[in-house]
C-alpha positions in Angstrom: -10.7 -16.7 10.7 -7.5 -18.3 11.8 -6.8 -19.3 7.9 -2.5 -19.7 7.5 -0.1 -19.8 5.2 -0.3 -23.6 5.1 -3.8 -23.7 3.9 -3.1 -22.1 1.0 -0.5 -24.4 -0.4 -2.7 -25.8 -3.3 -4.7 -22.4 -4.5 -2.3 -22.1 -7.2 -4.7 -25.0 -9.0 -7.3 -22.7 -8.8 -5.9 -21.3 -12.4 -9.3 -18.9 -13.8 -9.3 -17.3 -9.8 -9.9 -13.7 -10.3 -11.3 -12.6 -7.0 -9.5 -13.8 -3.6 -10.1 -12.5 -0.3 -8.0 -13.5 2.6 -8.3 -10.8 4.9 -8.6 -11.2 8.7 -6.5 -14.4 8.9 -3.2 -15.6 10.5 -1.1 -15.3 7.3 2.3 -14.0 8.0 4.0 -14.6 4.7 1.8 -14.5 1.6 2.6 -18.0 0.0 3.8 -18.1 -3.2 1.0 -20.5 -4.7 -1.0 -17.2 -4.8 1.2 -15.0 -6.8 1.3 -18.1 -9.1 -2.5 -17.0 -9.6 -1.9 -15.3 -12.8 -5.7 -13.8 -13.6 -6.3 -12.5 -10.2 -7.9 -9.2 -10.1 -8.2 -8.6 -6.5 -6.7 -9.6 -3.5 -7.5 -8.6 -0.5 -5.0 -9.0 2.5 -6.2 -6.5 5.3 -5.4 -7.8 8.7 -3.8 -11.0 8.2 -0.4 -9.8 10.1 1.7 -9.8 7.0 5.2 -8.7 7.7 6.8 -8.7 3.8 5.7 -9.2 0.8 7.4 -11.8 -1.8 9.1 -10.5 -4.7 7.0 -12.8 -6.6 3.8 -10.4 -6.1 5.2 -9.0 -9.3 3.4 -11.7 -10.9 0.1 -11.0 -10.7 0.1 -8.5 -13.6 -3.4 -8.8 -13.6 -3.9 -7.6 -10.6 -6.2 -4.0 -10.0 -7.2 -4.0 -6.4 -4.5 -4.6 -3.9 -5.4 -4.2 0.1 -3.1 -4.6 2.5 -4.7 -2.2 5.2 -3.9 -3.3 9.1 -1.0 -5.2 8.3 2.4 -4.8 10.0 4.3 -4.8 7.0 8.4 -3.6 7.0 9.3 -5.1 3.9 8.2 -4.7 0.2 11.0 -5.8 -2.3 12.7 -2.9 -4.7 10.1 -3.0 -8.3 7.4 -5.3 -7.0 4.8 -2.9 -6.9 5.9 -1.4 -10.0 5.8 -4.2 -12.1 1.4 -4.7 -11.1 0.9 -2.1 -14.3 -2.8 -3.2 -14.2 -3.1 -1.8 -10.1 -6.2 1.0 -9.9 -6.6 0.4 -6.0 -3.7 0.2 -3.0 -4.6 0.0 0.6 -2.0 0.7 2.8 -3.7 2.4 5.8 -3.3 1.1 9.4 0.4 0.0 7.8 2.3 3.0 8.7 4.9 4.2 6.2 7.2 5.2 8.1 11.1 5.6 8.1 11.7 3.0 10.1 10.3 0.4 7.4 12.4 -0.7 4.4 10.4 0.0 1.5 9.6 3.7 2.4 12.3 5.2 -0.2 11.1 3.2 -2.9 7.2 3.0 -2.7 6.2 6.2 -3.7 8.5 6.4 -6.6 7.1 3.2 -7.8 3.4 4.0 -6.8 4.4 7.0 -9.4 5.1 5.0 -12.6 1.4 3.0 -12.7 -0.5 4.7 -15.0 -3.5 3.1 -13.9 -3.6 3.9 -10.3 -6.6 5.7 -9.4 -6.6 5.8 -5.6 -4.0 5.5 -2.7 -4.9 5.1 0.7 -1.7 5.5 3.0 -0.6 6.0 6.6 2.5 8.0 6.5 4.5 8.4 10.0 6.9 10.5 10.3 8.5 14.0 8.5 10.7 12.1 6.3 8.3 10.0 4.9 5.6 12.6 4.6 8.0 15.2 2.4 8.8 11.9 0.3 5.4 11.7 -0.6 5.3 15.7 -1.1 7.8 14.8 -4.4 4.6 12.8 -6.4 2.1 15.5 -6.2 0.6 13.1 -8.8 -0.2 10.2 -6.7 -4.1 9.9 -6.2 -4.2 9.9 -2.7 -7.7 9.2 -1.5 -7.2 8.0 2.0 -3.9 9.7 4.4 -3.6 9.0 7.6 -0.4 11.2 9.3 1.3 10.8 12.1 4.2 12.0 14.1 4.9 14.8 12.3 7.1 16.8 14.4 9.8 18.4 12.4 7.8 20.8 10.2 7.5 24.1 11.8 4.3 25.2 9.9 2.0 22.8 8.6 -0.1 24.2 5.2 -3.2 22.6 3.3 -1.2 24.1 -0.1 2.3 22.8 0.7 3.7 19.0 0.2 1.5 16.4 -1.0 -1.5 18.5 -0.8 -0.1 21.0 -3.3 -1.3 18.6 -6.1 -4.9 19.2 -7.7 -5.1 15.7 -8.1 -4.7 15.4 -4.8 -7.0 17.9 -3.6 -9.7 16.4 -6.2 -9.1 13.2 -4.9 -8.8 13.3 -0.7 -11.4 11.5 0.7 -10.2 10.9 4.0 -7.5 12.8 6.0 -6.7 11.7 9.1 -4.0 13.9 11.6 -3.1 12.6 14.9 -0.1 12.6 17.4 1.5 15.4 15.7 3.3 18.9 16.8 3.2 21.4 14.4 1.4 25.0 14.0 
């Protein structure tokens, strides 16, 4: 698909829309018109070249499923994700949450505030992001891709983010690559 953000300018007119799949398009910036769809419950923006999420995403208060897989996201405004109180599934795989992303320090604490969250899929790049994730053992991590862990002298499945029984019960996919650990 080659749909871009210009083509979505009038999408706000579809006021009853609950399901929107814009995956695999050429959308670099999510149009504010999409953020005006107050009844939206499912939004798939996977593999769409999105680099930042608008703060107006927080207006999608009925959103339950948000798929952002495969986007080079580097900015998520603080307070945006935590406003999505109905969110059940968040897929950020291949978006590489890393210490270089502006939103890393606020993302995991925000996810921890979501009572309805049932599944998080995330790529974690670097020791700092991995250690930060470990401070939120209640996150229902379904898929995690770990990369570039080097400072951790010993990796243990009972430490850090894997120490929680909720993570042990919810984890379906674990990928570890480009890591130097014992």
